[in-house]
C-alpha positions as CSV (number, residue, x, y, z in Angstrom):
1,X,126.1,102.7,137.6
2,X,122.9,102.5,139.6
3,X,119.4,103.3,138.5
4,X,117.8,106.2,140.2
5,X,114.1,106.8,140.1
6,X,113.1,110.4,139.7
7,X,110.0,111.7,141.4
8,X,106.8,112.1,139.5
9,X,104.2,114.6,140.5
10,X,101.5,111.9,140.7
11,X,103.2,109.5,143.1
12,X,100.9,107.9,145.6
13,X,103.7,106.0,147.4
14,X,104.8,106.8,151.0
15,X,108.0,105.5,152.5
16,X,107.4,104.4,156.1
17,X,110.4,103.5,158.3
18,X,109.3,102.0,161.6
19,X,110.9,99.2,163.6
20,X,107.8,98.3,165.7
21,X,105.8,95.7,163.7
22,X,102.5,96.6,165.3
23,X,102.8,100.3,164.5
24,X,104.0,99.5,161.0
25,X,100.8,97.4,160.4
26,X,98.6,100.2,161.8
27,X,100.2,102.9,159.7
28,X,100.1,100.7,156.6
29,X,96.4,100.0,157.1
30,X,95.6,103.7,157.5
31,X,97.7,104.7,154.5
32,X,96.2,102.0,152.3
33,X,92.7,103.0,153.4
34,X,93.6,106.6,152.2
35,X,94.7,105.2,148.8
36,X,98.4,105.2,149.2
37,X,101.0,102.5,148.5
38,X,103.3,101.9,151.4
39,X,107.0,101.2,150.8
40,X,108.1,99.8,154.2
41,X,111.5,100.0,155.8
42,X,112.2,98.1,159.0
43,X,114.8,100.6,160.2
44,X,116.6,103.8,159.2
45,X,119.4,102.1,157.3
46,X,116.8,100.4,155.0
47,X,115.0,103.7,154.5
48,X,118.4,105.3,153.6
49,X,119.1,102.5,151.1
50,X,115.7,102.9,149.5
51,X,116.1,106.6,149.1
52,X,119.5,106.1,147.4
53,X,117.7,104.6,144.4
54,X,114.1,105.7,144.7
55,X,112.8,109.3,145.2
56,X,109.3,108.6,143.9
57,X,107.4,109.3,147.1
58,X,104.5,111.6,147.9
59,X,105.8,111.7,151.5
60,X,107.8,109.8,154.1
61,X,107.0,108.8,157.7
62,X,109.9,108.0,160.0
63,X,110.1,106.8,163.6
64,X,112.6,108.7,165.6
65,X,114.3,105.8,167.3
66,X,115.2,102.9,165.0
67,X,118.2,100.5,164.8
68,X,121.2,101.6,162.7
69,X,120.0,105.1,161.8
70,X,117.6,107.3,163.6
71,X,114.8,109.0,161.7
72,X,116.5,112.3,162.3
73,X,119.7,111.0,160.6
74,X,117.7,110.0,157.5
75,X,116.1,113.4,157.3
76,X,119.5,115.1,157.6
77,X,120.7,112.9,154.7
78,X,117.7,113.8,152.6
79,X,118.5,117.5,152.9
80,X,121.8,116.9,151.2
81,X,120.2,115.7,148.0
82,X,118.0,118.0,145.9
83,X,115.9,115.1,144.6
84,X,115.0,114.1,148.2
85,X,114.5,117.5,149.7
86,X,111.1,117.9,148.1
87,X,109.7,114.8,149.9
88,X,107.8,116.0,153.0
89,X,108.6,114.0,156.1
90,X,106.6,113.3,159.2
91,X,108.4,112.1,162.4
92,X,106.8,109.8,164.9
93,X,108.1,109.2,168.4
94,X,107.0,108.0,171.8
95,X,109.5,110.5,173.4
96,X,107.9,113.0,175.7
97,X,110.6,115.6,175.3
98,X,109.0,118.3,173.2
99,X,112.3,120.0,172.6
100,X,112.8,117.2,170.0
101,X,110.2,118.9,167.9
102,X,112.6,121.8,167.2
103,X,115.3,119.3,166.2
104,X,112.9,117.5,163.8
105,X,111.9,120.8,162.2
106,X,115.4,122.1,162.0
107,X,116.5,118.9,160.3
108,X,113.8,119.3,157.7
109,X,110.7,117.5,159.0
110,X,107.4,119.0,158.0
111,X,105.3,117.4,160.8
112,X,105.5,115.6,164.0
113,X,103.2,113.0,165.5
114,X,103.4,111.9,169.1
115,X,102.9,108.1,169.9
116,X,100.6,106.6,170.8
117,X,98.2,108.1,168.3
118,X,94.7,107.2,167.0
119,X,93.9,106.3,163.4
120,X,92.0,109.6,163.2
121,X,95.1,111.5,164.3
122,X,97.2,109.8,161.8
123,X,94.7,110.4,159.0
124,X,94.6,114.1,159.9
125,X,98.4,114.5,160.0
126,X,98.7,112.5,156.8
127,X,96.4,114.8,154.9
128,X,98.5,117.8,156.1
129,X,101.7,116.1,155.1
130,X,100.4,115.3,151.6
131,X,99.1,118.9,151.2
132,X,102.6,120.1,152.0
133,X,103.8,117.9,149.2
134,X,101.2,119.5,146.9
135,X,102.3,123.0,147.9
136,X,106.0,122.1,147.4
137,X,105.3,120.8,143.9
138,X,103.3,123.9,143.0
139,X,106.2,126.1,144.1
140,X,108.6,124.0,142.0
141,X,106.5,124.1,138.9
142,X,105.3,127.7,139.1
143,X,107.2,129.7,141.8
144,X,105.3,132.9,141.0
145,X,101.8,131.4,141.5
146,X,102.5,129.1,144.5
147,X,100.1,128.6,147.4
148,X,101.8,129.8,150.5
149,X,99.6,128.2,153.1
150,X,97.2,125.3,153.5
151,X,93.6,126.5,154.0
């Protein structure tokens, strides 16, 4: 029997799956500056393994193209487990094919960030991502008094 961490409403942890060390360092620095604890995964398979035992994340950020499992595959897996569905996910990619956006959103991603990006762009999208988590938690705890949009 394995231990499974259940999400708490006050989590300040963000799972980041990125195979490019430079981008991982940049994202980690931005998230830490914003007061978050980063749980790093060097590829999709590691992110998948982490999610099997730990769902205590305010959000997740996945690169699209990673070894072993793509970010899209990890999101698809997350949608099969109720405890993981509540974690808002942002996808990052250097791909220029904007039709990928529809695939990301159809799979369950909340936001998309095109690489390369500036720290300011990451901070803005991060705030949107975390606000989506807050809206989701409000709907789960009080579905009749939930915020329906981010102001």
